[in-house]
Structures are given as structure tokens and as C-alpha cells.
C-alpha positions in Angstrom: 7.5 11.5 -0.4 6.4 8.8 -2.8 5.5 6.7 -0.3 4.0 8.7 1.9 1.7 10.1 -1.2 0.7 6.5 -1.5 -0.2 5.7 2.0 -2.4 8.9 2.0 -4.4 7.9 -1.0 -4.6 4.2 0.3 -6.0 5.7 3.6 -8.1 8.2 1.8 -9.6 5.0 -0.5 -10.2 3.0 2.4 -12.2 5.6 4.0 -14.5 6.3 1.2 -14.8 2.6 0.5 -16.3 2.2 4.6 -19.2 4.9 3.7 -20.2 2.7 0.2 -19.9 -0.2 1.5 -21.5 -0.3 5.0 -24.7 1.8 3.2 -24.7 -0.4 0.5 -25.0 -3.4 2.7 -21.8 -4.4 1.0 -20.5 -6.4 4.3 -17.9 -8.9 2.6 -15.9 -5.9 1.2 -16.8 -3.9 4.2 -14.6 -6.4 6.2 -11.8 -5.6 4.3 -11.2 -1.8 5.2 -10.9 -3.2 9.2 -8.2 -4.9 11.0 -9.1 -8.2 12.5 -9.1 -6.1 16.3 -10.9 -3.4 14.8 -13.5 -1.7 17.0 -16.7 1.0 16.0 -17.8 3.8 18.5 -20.7 5.5 17.5 -23.7 7.2 19.4 -25.9 3.8 19.3 -22.8 1.1 19.4 -19.7 0.4 20.6 -17.8 -2.9 19.8 -16.0 -4.7 17.3 -16.4 -4.9 13.7 -18.0 -8.0 13.3 -20.6 -7.1 16.2 -21.3 -3.6 14.1 -22.0 -5.5 11.1 -24.5 -7.5 12.9 -26.5 -5.0 14.5 -26.1 -3.1 11.0 -27.9 -5.7 9.0 -30.5 -6.7 11.7 -31.2 -2.8 12.4 -31.6 -2.6 8.2 -34.4 -5.6 8.6 -36.0 -3.5 11.0 -36.3 -0.7 8.8 -33.2 1.5 10.2 -32.0 3.7 7.7 -28.4 5.4 8.4 -26.8 7.0 5.8 -23.5 9.0 5.1 -21.8 11.5 3.3 -17.9 12.4 3.1 -16.0 15.7 2.9 -12.3 16.1 3.0 -9.9 14.5 5.2 -6.7 15.3 6.8 -4.1 12.6 7.5 -1.3 12.2 9.7 1.1 9.2 9.1 3.7 8.4 11.4 5.2 5.0 10.3 3.0 2.6 10.2 0.6 4.1 12.0 -2.0 7.3 10.9 -4.3 9.4 12.5 -7.4 10.3 9.5 -10.1 13.1 10.1 -13.2 12.8 7.6 -15.4 15.6 8.0 -18.8 13.4 7.1 -22.8 13.8 7.6 -25.1 11.1 8.9 -28.4 10.6 7.7 -30.9 8.9 9.7 -35.0 8.6 8.8 -37.3 7.4 11.3 -40.8 7.9 13.0 -40.7 10.0 15.7 -44.2 9.9 17.7 -45.6 9.2 14.9 -44.0 11.8 12.3 -41.4 10.6 10.0 -38.1 12.6 10.3 -34.9 13.1 9.1 -32.1 13.9 11.2 -28.8 15.4 9.5 -25.5 15.6 11.8 -22.5 16.7 10.8 -19.3 16.3 12.3 -15.9 13.8 11.9 -14.8 10.4 11.6 -11.8 10.3 13.8 -9.7 6.7 12.8 -6.9 5.1 14.3 -5.1 3.0 11.8 -2.5 1.0 10.9 -0.3 -1.0 8.0 0.5 -4.6 9.0 2.0 -6.8 6.4 1.5 -4.1 3.9 -1.8 -3.6 4.4 -3.9 -0.2 6.1 -6.7 -1.2 7.9 -8.9 0.6 10.9 -7.9 -0.5 14.2 -10.2 2.0 15.9 -13.3 4.2 14.6 -14.2 7.4 16.7 -16.7 9.9 16.0 -17.1 13.5 17.0 -20.1 15.4 16.7 -20.7 18.7 15.8 -24.1 20.0 15.3 -27.4 18.4 14.0 -30.8 19.3 13.2 -34.1 17.2 12.5 -37.0 17.9 10.4 -40.3 16.2 9.5 -40.5 14.7 5.5 -43.8 16.6 5.2 -42.9 20.3 6.2 -46.7 20.6 7.0 -46.5 18.5 10.0 -45.7 19.7 13.3 -43.0 17.9 15.6 -43.6 18.9 19.4 -40.1 17.5 20.8 -39.6 16.4 24.7 -37.2 18.9 25.9 -36.3 17.0 28.5 -35.3 14.0 26.7 -33.7 16.3 24.2 -31.8 18.2 27.3 -29.9 14.9 28.0 -27.3 14.9 25.2 -24.8 17.1 23.7 -25.8 19.6 21.5 -23.9 18.4 19.2 -25.9 15.4 18.3 -28.8 16.0 20.9 -31.5 15.6 17.8 -29.9 12.3 16.3 -29.7 10.6 19.8 -33.4 11.6 20.2 -34.5 10.2 17.0 -32.0 6.9 17.9 -33.6 6.7 21.5 -37.1 6.7 20.3 -36.6 3.8 17.7 -35.1 2.0 21.0 -31.6 2.3 21.2 -29.3 3.2 24.2 -27.1 6.2 22.8 -23.9 7.3 24.6 -24.1 10.4 26.3 -20.6 11.7 26.2 -19.5 11.6 22.8 -17.1 14.0 21.2 -18.3 17.1 20.2 -16.5 20.4 18.2 -14.9 21.5 21.4 -14.8 20.4 25.2 -12.8 17.6 27.6 -14.2 14.6 25.8 -12.8 15.9 22.1 -9.7 17.3 24.1 -9.0 13.2 25.3 -9.6 12.0 22.1 -6.9 14.2 20.5 -4.6 12.8 23.6 -5.5 9.2 22.2 -4.9 10.2 18.7 -1.3 11.8 19.8 -0.6 8.8 21.9 -1.1 6.1 18.8 1.2 8.2 16.5 4.1 7.8 19.3 3.4 3.8 18.9 3.9 3.2 22.2 0.3 2.9 23.5 -1.7 0.5 20.8 -3.4 -2.2 23.8 -4.8 1.0 25.7 -6.4 2.7 22.4 -7.6 -0.4 21.0 -9.8 -0.7 24.0 -10.7 2.9 24.8 
């Protein structure tokens, strides 16, 4: 039991460090939460963690501001593998049709982790998007959204996707939400990961 408790604490610390170091652009420290084959999937990016670092830094230089806040975690450990689900919010500020807006999206980080040579690291980070909203920073401003563009995206992140599309990102349109086939498929991948039989498939999916 003590070993499992230590593993749980190590994983939770890793997840918290991800958010702090990524948002603070402490990329040398941020690299330490990943394994060398680690991959990241989000609305606007899918690729290796090194590519994620590069595009994050490039976006920050252009004025992109995406911040994260964490809630509770549920961590399932089986041997040297784990699945961690962590409640989180994504906050992004940008100009939408000339009006500066904030988007707030609530969801979960869904992490595939492995302990290698005594160290836990992220092999794959997926996200589940549950609900979101968009608000002008100036409460007196009137924001008229393009309803046809908004309707292209799942309800869990449609305002986040709208803002990201408006500033030039190509947004993936089938990310998991609170329920439905996409999140069910993700849960299936998590169950396979914990069985310790499908590492190659999971890393590439």
C-alpha cells in the first residue's frame, strides 16, 4: 500500500508540474514530466511533446495566451502503468472579430502514464471537453457569433474551437466530450493501456 501511495503522489505532482511549468514557459522543467516518446492531443495540436513545446513558444511570441487550472484527480495504477483523470479548466484570451474575449472550458486531462527506470512520465495526454463559454472582456461589448461556424464543433468545446479557429488554428472536430462514442473509445484505450498489452497502439492513437 505504501508503494502505491507513493506512486499516486508522484503522478499527482507530475500533473501539477505540467500545468505550472507549461503556463510559465519553464520548458526545460516541463520536458521532465514526459517520457521521450510522449505525445499530446488537444483541440489545436496533436503531436510529440517537443513539437508541442515549439508551437507553444511560437504561439506565445504571437500573443497566444492559454492557461490551465487543476481540480481533483482520479488515478488508476496497475503495475508500472497508470491512467490519471484530472479535472481542469482551460482559459484562453484573444480578439474575436475585433472584440477581446475570454473562453473558459471545463473538462479533464486523461493521461496515459508509465513508470520507467523508477520514474513516472506521460506517454500520451488526451483531453475530455465537457462544457465551455465565451465572454467579452468588456461587458458592454456585443459579440455576434457566426452560428454556422459555431455549430461545426462539439458542444463541449465549441466556443473554444470558435476562438481558436478565428485566430488561425486548425481545430480537430471530434474530440471527446462528457458522453458519446468518442469518450467511450478513449475509456477503452485507457482500459487496454492498463492491461499492459497495447502500448504501441495507444502511443500512436
